C-alpha positions in Angstrom: -5.2 6.6 23.6 -3.5 3.6 24.9 0.0 4.2 22.8 0.9 4.5 19.5 3.8 5.7 17.5 5.4 5.6 13.5 8.5 4.3 12.2 9.4 5.8 8.3 10.5 3.0 6.5 13.8 3.7 3.6 11.5 4.2 0.8 9.7 7.3 2.1 6.5 5.5 3.3 5.4 4.9 7.1 4.3 2.7 9.3 1.6 3.3 12.1 0.8 1.3 15.0 -2.0 2.1 17.4 -3.8 0.5 20.1 -7.4 1.5 20.1 -10.3 0.2 21.9 -12.3 -2.6 19.9 -15.4 -1.4 18.3 -18.9 -2.6 20.1 -20.7 -3.5 16.8 -17.6 -5.0 15.0 -18.0 -8.8 15.7 -16.9 -10.0 12.8 -16.1 -13.6 11.9 -13.0 -14.2 14.5 -15.6 -13.7 17.7 -14.0 -16.0 19.4 -10.0 -14.6 19.6 -10.6 -13.5 23.3 -11.0 -9.9 21.8 -14.5 -9.1 23.1 -16.0 -5.3 22.7 -14.2 -2.5 24.0 -11.0 -4.8 24.5 -7.5 -3.3 23.0 -6.5 -4.2 20.0 -3.5 -3.0 18.0 -3.6 -2.1 14.3 -1.3 -1.4 11.9 -1.5 0.3 9.0 0.9 1.1 5.5 0.4 4.7 4.2 2.6 7.3 2.3 2.4 9.5 5.1 0.9 9.5 8.8 -1.9 11.8 7.8 -3.0 9.0 4.8 -2.7 6.4 7.7 -5.3 8.0 9.9 -7.9 9.2 7.2 -7.6 5.2 5.7 -8.8 4.5 9.5 -10.9 7.2 9.2 -12.4 6.1 6.2 -13.4 2.8 7.5 -15.7 4.4 10.7 -12.7 5.0 13.0 -13.5 8.4 13.7 -11.8 8.7 16.8 -8.4 8.2 15.8 -5.4 10.1 16.7 -1.3 10.1 16.7 0.2 11.7 19.7 3.5 11.2 20.2 5.6 8.1 19.4 5.6 6.3 22.6 4.8 2.9 21.3 6.5 2.1 17.6 5.6 -0.3 15.8 8.4 -3.9 16.2 10.4 -4.9 13.5 7.7 -7.8 13.4 4.8 -5.7 12.9 6.7 -3.8 10.4 6.9 -7.2 8.1 3.6 -8.1 8.9 2.1 -5.0 7.7 4.5 -4.9 4.6 3.3 -8.5 3.5 -0.4 -8.2 3.8 -2.2 -6.9 0.5 -3.9 -4.3 2.0 -1.9 -2.5 4.6 -4.0 -2.8 7.5 -4.0 -5.5 9.8 -4.8 -5.5 13.7 -4.4 -7.8 16.3 -5.5 -7.9 20.2 -2.9 -6.0 21.8 -0.6 -7.9 24.3 -0.9 -7.5 27.8 1.9 -5.7 29.5 2.9 -7.0 32.8 6.4 -8.0 34.2 7.8 -10.8 32.0 10.7 -11.0 33.5 12.6 -11.2 37.6 15.8 -9.4 38.0 18.6 -11.5 39.2 18.3 -12.4 43.2 14.8 -11.9 43.1 12.0 -13.8 43.9 11.2 -16.6 41.2 11.8 -20.2 40.4 15.6 -21.5 40.7 17.4 -18.4 41.9 16.2 -15.5 40.1 15.3 -17.0 36.5 12.4 -15.5 34.6 8.9 -17.0 34.8 7.6 -17.8 31.6 4.8 -16.4 30.9 2.5 -16.9 28.3 0.7 -14.1 26.6 -2.0 -15.2 24.2 -2.1 -12.2 22.1 1.9 -12.4 21.4 0.9 -16.0 19.5 -2.6 -14.6 17.7 -2.5 -13.8 14.4 -2.7 -10.9 12.6 -6.0 -10.4 10.8 -7.6 -8.1 8.5 -9.2 -4.8 9.1 -12.5 -5.9 8.0 -12.6 -8.9 10.5 -12.6 -6.6 13.5 -14.9 -4.3 11.7 -18.1 -7.1 10.8 -19.1 -9.3 8.1 -20.5 -6.1 6.3 -17.5 -3.9 6.9 -18.1 -0.1 7.4 -21.3 1.2 4.9 -20.2 4.9 5.2 -22.3 7.8 6.9 -26.0 7.3 6.7 -27.4 9.5 3.7 -30.9 10.7 3.8 -33.0 9.5 0.7 -33.3 11.3 -2.1 
């Protein structure tokens, strides 16, 4: 697992943020967003507690979802996004990690100023979780015929 974390809100609920790999079979209608199958995606869940947040993801078919530690908690912008969504489940392509600033006096344009680096996933909008799982969503576990 690349990273994840949570934050507790004043009303007692939590927002859990996880970085997962995109499912190989869930192309969804947003296939042209630059997040190919296997690419990292950032998933946000709003729930009563951490266990229920992970259960919500497992019920959608994302079975190997665990929260170990709190190394990448949700940012204030992520918390705002998930609180304003009626489902409380969002995703977008995970931002690529890399150096974004140059230390003062270091190499760079105009004597150490930070070079602007565009991160396409930071400009990407949050999408409902059903778009990640595909047009039909998760149908549940296979049941034997009666």
